[in-house]
C-alpha positions in Angstrom: 62.5 87.9 93.1 64.6 88.8 90.0 68.2 87.8 89.9 70.6 90.4 88.5 74.2 89.4 87.6 76.3 92.5 88.1 79.8 93.0 86.8 82.0 95.7 88.4 85.1 96.5 86.3 87.7 97.9 88.7 90.1 99.2 86.0 92.8 101.8 85.4 92.4 104.5 82.7 94.7 107.2 81.4 93.8 110.9 81.2 93.3 112.0 77.7 93.6 108.6 76.1 90.1 108.3 74.8 90.9 105.6 72.3 92.9 103.5 74.7 90.3 103.8 77.4 87.5 102.9 75.0 89.4 99.7 74.1 89.6 98.8 77.8 85.9 99.2 78.1 85.4 96.9 75.1 87.8 94.3 76.4 86.4 94.2 79.9 82.8 94.2 78.6 83.6 91.3 76.5 84.9 89.5 79.5 81.9 90.4 81.7 79.5 89.3 78.9 81.3 86.0 78.8 80.5 85.6 82.4 76.8 86.1 81.8 76.6 89.6 83.2 73.3 91.4 82.9 74.6 94.9 83.9 78.3 96.0 83.4 79.8 99.0 85.1 83.0 101.0 84.9 84.4 103.7 87.2 83.9 107.5 87.2 85.2 109.2 84.0 86.7 106.0 82.7 86.5 107.2 79.1 88.5 110.4 79.7 90.6 109.3 82.7 90.4 111.1 86.1 91.0 113.8 87.1 91.0 115.7 83.8 91.6 119.0 85.7 91.5 122.0 83.3 91.1 119.8 80.2 87.4 120.0 81.2 87.5 123.7 80.3 88.5 122.9 76.7 85.4 122.5 74.5 87.4 120.5 72.0 88.1 117.9 74.7 84.5 117.8 75.9 83.3 117.2 72.4 85.9 114.5 71.8 84.6 112.8 74.9 81.0 113.0 73.7 82.0 111.6 70.3 84.0 108.8 71.8 81.0 107.8 74.0 78.7 107.6 70.9 81.4 105.6 69.0 81.8 103.3 72.0 78.1 102.6 72.1 78.1 101.7 68.4 81.2 99.5 68.7 79.6 97.5 71.6 76.6 96.8 69.4 78.8 95.9 66.4 80.6 93.3 68.5 77.4 91.7 69.6 77.4 93.3 73.1 74.6 95.8 72.6 72.1 93.8 74.6 74.1 94.2 77.8 73.7 97.7 79.5 77.1 99.3 80.1 77.6 102.1 82.6 80.6 104.2 81.8 81.9 107.5 83.2 82.8 110.3 80.8 83.0 114.1 80.3 79.8 115.8 79.1 78.3 119.3 79.0 75.0 120.6 80.3 72.1 121.0 77.9 70.7 124.0 79.7 72.0 127.1 81.4 72.9 126.9 85.1 72.3 130.5 86.4 72.7 129.4 90.0 76.3 128.7 89.2 76.8 131.5 86.7 77.3 129.0 83.9 75.7 129.0 80.4 74.4 126.0 78.6 77.3 123.8 77.5 79.2 124.0 80.8 81.3 120.8 81.5 79.9 118.0 83.6 81.4 115.0 85.3 78.9 112.5 83.9 78.2 108.8 83.3 76.0 107.1 80.7 74.2 103.8 80.2 75.0 102.4 76.7 72.5 99.9 75.3 71.5 98.8 71.8 74.2 100.9 70.2 72.9 104.1 71.7 73.3 106.3 74.7 70.2 105.2 76.6 70.7 107.5 79.6 73.2 110.1 80.6 73.5 111.9 84.0 75.9 114.2 85.8 77.4 114.1 89.3 75.0 115.9 91.7 77.4 116.6 94.6 80.7 118.2 93.6 83.7 117.9 95.9 85.7 121.0 96.5 88.2 120.2 99.1 91.7 118.6 99.3 92.8 117.6 95.8 89.3 118.2 94.4 88.4 121.4 92.4 85.1 120.3 90.9 83.3 123.5 91.3 86.0 125.0 89.2 85.4 122.5 86.4 81.9 121.3 86.5 78.2 122.1 87.1 76.1 119.5 88.9 73.4 117.2 87.7 69.8 117.5 88.9 68.3 114.1 88.2 68.0 110.7 89.9 68.8 108.3 87.0 67.0 105.0 87.3 67.5 102.2 84.7 65.3 99.1 84.7 67.3 96.0 83.9 65.6 92.5 84.0 62.8 94.0 86.0 65.0 95.6 88.7 65.1 99.4 89.1 68.8 100.4 89.5 69.5 104.0 90.7 72.8 105.5 89.6 75.2 107.8 91.4 78.7 109.2 91.0 81.3 109.2 93.8 80.6 112.3 95.9 76.9 111.6 95.7 77.6 109.0 98.3 80.2 110.9 100.3 77.9 113.8 101.0 74.6 113.6 102.9 71.3 114.1 101.0 70.8 114.0 97.3 70.7 110.7 95.4 70.9 108.4 98.4 67.6 109.4 100.1 66.2 109.9 96.6 66.9 106.3 95.8 64.8 105.2 98.7 62.0 107.6 97.6 62.2 106.1 94.1 62.0 102.6 95.7 64.9 101.3 93.6 66.2 97.7 94.2 69.9 98.6 93.7 72.0 101.7 94.1 75.1 101.6 91.9 77.8 104.3 92.4 80.7 104.6 90.0 83.7 106.3 91.6 87.4 107.3 91.2 88.0 107.7 95.0 91.7 108.5 95.3 93.6 106.6 97.9 94.5 107.9 101.4 96.0 105.9 104.2 93.3 104.1 106.2 90.6 105.2 103.8 89.4 101.6 103.3 87.8 101.5 106.8 86.1 104.8 106.2 84.9 103.7 102.8 83.4 100.5 104.1 81.5 102.2 106.8 80.3 104.9 104.4 78.9 102.2 102.0 77.2 100.4 104.8 75.6 103.6 106.1 74.4 104.7 102.6 72.9 101.2 101.9 70.8 101.5 105.0 69.7 105.0 104.1 68.9 104.1 100.5 67.0 101.0 101.8 68.5 98.7 99.1 71.6 96.8 98.1 74.4 99.2 97.3 77.4 98.7 94.9 80.4 100.9 95.1 82.7 100.6 92.1 86.1 102.3 92.3 89.0 102.9 90.0 92.5 101.5 90.3 95.9 102.7 89.1 97.5 106.1 89.3 97.4 109.6 87.8 100.2 112.1 88.6 100.2 112.3 92.4 97.0 110.4 93.0 96.7 106.7 93.5 93.5 104.7 93.1 93.3 101.5 95.2 90.0 99.9 93.9 88.5 98.2 96.9 85.1 98.0 95.2 82.4 96.9 97.7 78.8 95.5 97.5 76.6 95.4 100.6 73.0 94.5 101.1 70.4 96.8 102.5 71.4 95.9 106.1 75.1 96.7 105.5 76.3 93.1 105.2 79.2 92.8 102.9 78.4 90.6 99.8 81.6 91.2 97.9 84.8 93.2 98.2 87.5 93.4 95.5 91.3 93.3 95.9 93.1 96.5 96.3 95.6 98.0 93.8 94.6 95.4 91.2 92.6 95.6 88.0 89.8 93.0 87.7 86.2 92.3 87.3 83.9 91.4 90.2 80.9 89.5 89.0 78.1 88.5 91.5 74.5 87.4 91.5 72.1 89.6 93.4 68.6 88.7 94.3 66.8 92.0 94.2 63.2 93.2 94.6 61.2 93.5 91.4 60.4 97.0 90.2 56.9 98.3 90.9 54.4 98.4 88.1 53.7 102.1 89.0 57.0 103.4 90.5 57.3 106.9 91.9 57.9 109.7 89.3 58.6 113.4 89.3 60.7 115.3 91.8 61.9 113.7 94.9 64.6 114.5 97.6 66.9 117.5 97.1 64.9 118.6 94.1 66.1 115.7 92.0 63.8 114.7 89.1 63.6 110.9 88.5 64.8 110.1 85.0 63.7 106.5 84.4 64.6 104.3 81.4 63.2 100.8 81.0 65.7 98.5 79.2 64.3 95.1 80.0 61.5 93.7 82.1 62.0 90.4 83.9 59.8 88.4 81.6 61.6 89.9 78.5 65.1 89.0 79.7 66.7 85.7 78.7 69.1 84.2 81.2 72.6 84.8 79.8 74.4 82.5 82.3 76.8 80.3 80.3 75.4 76.8 80.0 76.7 74.3 82.5 78.8 76.9 84.4 78.2 76.9 88.2 78.2 80.3 89.7 79.4 81.4 93.1 78.4 84.8 94.3 80.7 87.5 95.5 84.1 87.0 97.1 86.0 88.8 99.8 89.6 90.0 99.1 92.1 89.5 101.9 92.8 92.7 103.8 96.2 94.4 103.7 98.0 95.4 106.8 98.8 99.1 107.2 102.4 99.0 106.0 101.6 96.7 103.1 98.8 99.0 102.1 101.0 102.1 102.0 103.9 100.3 100.2 101.4 99.0 97.6 100.2 102.5 97.0 103.8 103.8 96.5 104.5 101.0 94.0 101.3 101.6 92.1 101.8 105.4 92.0 105.4 105.1 90.6 104.5 102.4 88.1 101.6 104.4 86.7 103.6 107.7 86.5 106.5 106.0 84.7 104.4 104.0 82.2 101.8 106.7 81.5 104.5 109.3 80.7 106.3 107.0 78.2 109.4 106.0 80.2 110.8 102.5 80.5 113.4 103.0 83.2 114.3 105.1 86.2 117.6 106.5 87.6 118.3 107.0 91.3 121.3 108.5 93.2 122.2 105.8 95.7 123.9 107.2 98.8 123.7 104.1 101.0 121.0 105.8 103.1 117.5 104.6 103.9 115.6 107.1 101.7 117.3 106.2 98.4 117.3 102.5 99.4 113.5 102.5 100.0 113.0 104.4 96.7 115.1 101.8 94.9 113.1 98.9 96.4 109.8 100.5 95.4 111.2 101.1 91.9 112.3 97.5 91.5 108.9 96.2 92.7 107.1 98.6 90.4 109.2 98.2 87.2 111.5 95.2 87.6 115.1 95.5 88.6 116.3 95.5 84.9 114.6 98.9 84.5 116.2 100.5 87.6 119.6 102.2 87.4 121.5 103.5 90.3 124.5 105.9 90.6 126.8 106.1 93.6 128.4 109.5 93.6 130.9 109.6 96.5 132.8 112.7 97.7 135.6 113.0 100.1 133.0 112.9 103.0 131.3 109.8 101.9 132.0 106.9 104.3 133.1 103.6 103.1 130.1 101.9 104.7 127.8 104.1 102.7 129.5 103.1 99.5 129.3 99.5 100.6 125.6 99.8 101.5 124.8 101.2 98.0 126.7 98.3 96.4 124.9 95.8 98.7 121.5 97.2 97.8 122.4 96.7 94.1 123.5 93.1 94.7 120.3 92.3 96.7 117.8 93.9 94.2 119.6 93.2 90.9 119.5 96.9 89.8 122.3 98.2 87.7 124.8 100.3 89.6 127.6 102.5 88.5 130.0 104.7 90.5 131.0 108.3 89.4 133.1 110.2 91.9 132.3 113.9 92.2 135.8 114.7 93.5 137.2 116.2 90.3 134.2 118.4 89.7 134.1 119.4 93.4 137.8 120.4 93.4 137.3 122.5 90.2 134.4 124.4 91.7 135.9 125.1 95.1 139.2 126.0 93.5 137.5 128.6 91.2 135.1 130.0 93.8 136.8 129.2 97.2 133.5 128.0 98.6 133.2 127.2 102.3 130.6 126.2 104.9 127.0 125.7 103.7 127.9 126.7 100.1 130.5 124.0 100.0 128.0 121.4 101.4 125.3 122.3 98.9 127.7 122.2 96.0 128.2 118.5 96.5 124.4 117.9 96.3 124.1 120.1 93.2 126.9 118.3 91.4 125.1 115.0 92.0 121.9 116.5 90.7 123.7 117.7 87.6 125.2 114.3 87.0 121.8 112.5 87.4 120.2 114.9 84.9 123.1 114.5 82.4 122.8 110.7 82.5 119.0 111.0 82.2 119.4 113.2 79.1 121.9 110.8 77.6 120.2 107.5 78.3 116.5 108.4 78.7 115.9 107.4 82.3 113.4 109.2 84.5 115.2 110.6 87.6 113.6 109.8 91.0 114.0 112.3 93.8 114.4 110.5 97.2 113.3 113.2 99.6 110.8 112.3 102.3 108.0 114.4 103.9 110.0 115.2 107.0 112.8 116.7 105.0 110.5 118.6 102.6 108.6 120.0 105.6 111.6 121.6 107.2 113.5 122.5 104.1 116.2 119.9 104.7 117.1 119.6 101.0 119.2 121.4 98.4 117.5 123.2 95.5 118.8 121.7 92.2 120.6 119.1 94.2 118.8 116.2 96.0 115.5 117.8 95.0 116.4 117.1 91.3 114.0 114.6 89.6 110.8 114.1 87.8 109.0 112.2 90.5 109.3 111.8 94.3 108.0 108.4 95.3 108.2 109.1 99.1 107.6 112.8 99.2 104.4 112.2 101.3 106.1 109.7 103.7 107.5 110.9 107.0 111.0 109.6 108.0 109.7 107.4 110.8 107.4 105.8 108.2 110.3 105.4 105.8 112.0 103.2 108.3 108.9 101.2 109.1 108.2 100.6 105.5 111.8 99.4 104.9 111.5 97.0 107.8 108.2 95.7 106.5 109.6 95.2 103.0 112.5 93.2 104.3 110.2 91.2 106.6 107.8 90.4 103.7 110.8 89.2 101.6 112.0 86.9 104.4 108.4 85.5 104.9 108.5 84.5 101.2 111.9 82.9 101.5 113.6 85.7 99.5 116.5 88.0 100.1 115.5 91.2 101.9 116.2 94.1 99.4 117.4 96.8 101.8 120.7 96.4 103.7 120.2 96.3 107.5 122.9 98.9 107.9 120.9 101.4 105.8 118.0 101.0 108.3 120.0 101.1 111.6 122.7 103.7 111.0 122.0 107.3 112.0 120.7 109.3 109.0 123.3 111.7 107.5 123.7 113.8 104.3 127.5 113.2 104.6 128.3 116.6 103.4 130.9 117.3 106.1 132.9 115.2 108.5 130.8 113.3 111.1 127.6 115.0 110.0 124.2 113.5 111.2 120.7 114.8 110.7 120.2 115.4 114.4 122.9 118.1 114.3 120.2 120.5 113.0 116.9 118.6 113.4 115.1 117.0 116.4 114.9 113.3 116.6 112.6 112.1 113.9 109.9 110.6 116.1 109.5 113.9 117.8 109.9 116.0 114.6 107.3 113.8 112.7 104.8 114.0 115.6 105.0 117.9 115.5 104.8 117.9 111.7 101.8 115.7 111.7 99.9 118.1 113.9 101.1 121.2 112.0 101.1 120.0 108.4 98.4 117.4 108.3 96.0 118.7 110.9 96.6 122.5 110.7 97.2 122.8 114.5 98.7 126.1 115.7 101.7 126.5 118.0 99.7 126.7 121.2 97.8 123.6 120.4 100.9 121.6 119.6 102.6 122.8 122.9 99.4 121.8 124.7 99.8 118.3 123.2 103.1 118.0 125.2 105.9 119.4 123.1 108.5 122.0 124.1 107.5 125.5 123.1 111.0 126.5 121.9 111.3 123.3 119.8 107.8 123.8 118.4 108.5 127.4 117.4 111.8 126.5 115.7 110.2 123.6 113.8 107.3 125.6 112.6 109.5 128.4 111.5 111.5 126.0 109.4 108.3 124.6 107.8 107.0 128.1 107.0 110.3 129.3 105.5 110.7 126.3 103.2 107.5 126.8 101.3 109.4 128.1 98.2 111.5 124.9 98.1 108.4 122.7 98.2 106.9 124.6 95.2 109.9 123.5 93.2 109.9 119.9 94.2 108.6 117.3 91.7 105.2 115.6 92.1 105.1 112.4 94.1 102.6 109.8 95.3 100.0 111.1 97.8 99.2 108.7 100.7 98.1 111.1 103.4 95.0 113.2 103.8 97.2 116.3 103.3 100.2 116.0 101.1 102.4 118.8 99.9 101.0 120.2 96.7 97.3 120.4 95.8 96.3 119.4 99.3 98.2 122.1 101.2 98.3 125.5 99.5 100.1 128.3 101.3 101.7 131.5 100.0 105.4 131.6 99.4 105.6 135.3 100.4 104.2 135.2 103.9 105.3 136.9 107.1 102.9 135.2 109.4 104.8 133.0 111.9 103.3 130.6 114.4 105.1 131.5 117.7 102.1 130.7 119.9 99.9 132.9 122.1 98.3 134.5 119.0 101.2 134.2 116.6 103.2 137.1 115.1 102.4 138.9 111.9 105.9 139.8 110.8 109.0 137.6 110.5 112.4 139.0 111.3 114.7 139.9 108.4 116.9 137.0 107.2 114.5 134.3 108.3 114.6 132.2 105.1 116.2 128.8 105.0 119.5 127.9 103.3 119.0 127.0 99.7 
């Protein structure tokens, strides 16, 4: 039985950085070859970054990707790596017209290629295209219609791209029909909370369906709102886990696989789902020299330690922020520190992502700011080591109210807008990226001020409900204590009643339900698209449900103007959940109501 040493490179790439991404492929291939790898693989669209969105529609970008792929193949050979087959994802175009999809020849494709001997030995396109949630691949790509099979050291390796495993049919049963010894799937696979369990069961199921060992290679890092957690997995044909990579970490998993030898007369032609087998022979077993480094013992596989639920989410938030800051050319971030839990958690995430020396905080007290909130902001700075300054908004506030005689809600929102203006002024002057501290509960019900606390270039916790904010803060402090370090978040910020402190004695529950109840209703309405009657049937008061849903619907225009932020749930605000701003449908229950009463908008 042939032994194949497989190297799975779980790496981060940057959209549009063809040269930088190619350098990463070269560097990691060098590393894998040094470990004696026989087959080296990289994630989906590594060469272009993922997702490229409408860049796929620019022929100049498609051609640049194709040229970069050919150049990469030549460079691998020039560096003495041409004998090692390298699977790398890229952006390609179809060679023939696709009348079924109304696309001419040359339409973009989400593709991968096998590079060998200085050439593109084999190229193929994703067969199943996802078109749900954050995915718009029917907008950008046309599908592939082959089952690519590459023979390496006498083993037939079938190849797939991400959704080819997530959907039934297609390349998985075709792999069994082709009698391949290994199914290798290259993926981007954006993170969602608890997706690791779903992913493992999927890979186990597909291995049993394909009838062979299955390797699932995933990307790590972040791109705009998406986070990629890695978690690459290899299982045998019975679903037993052979290796599992760490999450949220770049690295190379190398393992030896004893796989069945390819048949002398393997199946050919068209197999399942109309896929045509496209087979390329690179090396037979007797042709392949053993490239294992002399004298080096080899241990197969490895299983990364699992993360608990809160550590998983916190790691995703850190990864998303770090990637956004670095990939957009910033070195530091700026946060308005109120002493509350939201800004405290954002500051903790920022310090963990970037280092405290790159995190700057501003305390901006008004006449309504309590002394304990000012003290909590200062204590947070002391514990984390971030740089804090204090700038009172009193003089500016007095000038505005004196000129305009503002009262009530206008007076409250003015304080928030003055803070937003201050943050943006400091950002312009000093070059920091401003972080918006709003959480998902607040964004859902419109509990924020346009051009005030919504100011910022990135919202690290915009997909985190308030109850989860508190739980993550407690986890982060507990993790610090477990390591013998100072907990970063002041206990008072966690335990005190949440308040915007825009008027005397104000607390959030003056206008909102208790957060555990609010978040439970929001999870049903926002994340699961349940209607009013279904939410009431789940045990919630009808009047409260109707009022909450009305706030959510009326705040859509605010959410459209909020900055991007890390997605951790199956349905985050933004590309996951797309509702019209101008919309008179209201969920009142018992069939709803098609027209909203006049004046039903939310305060700005």
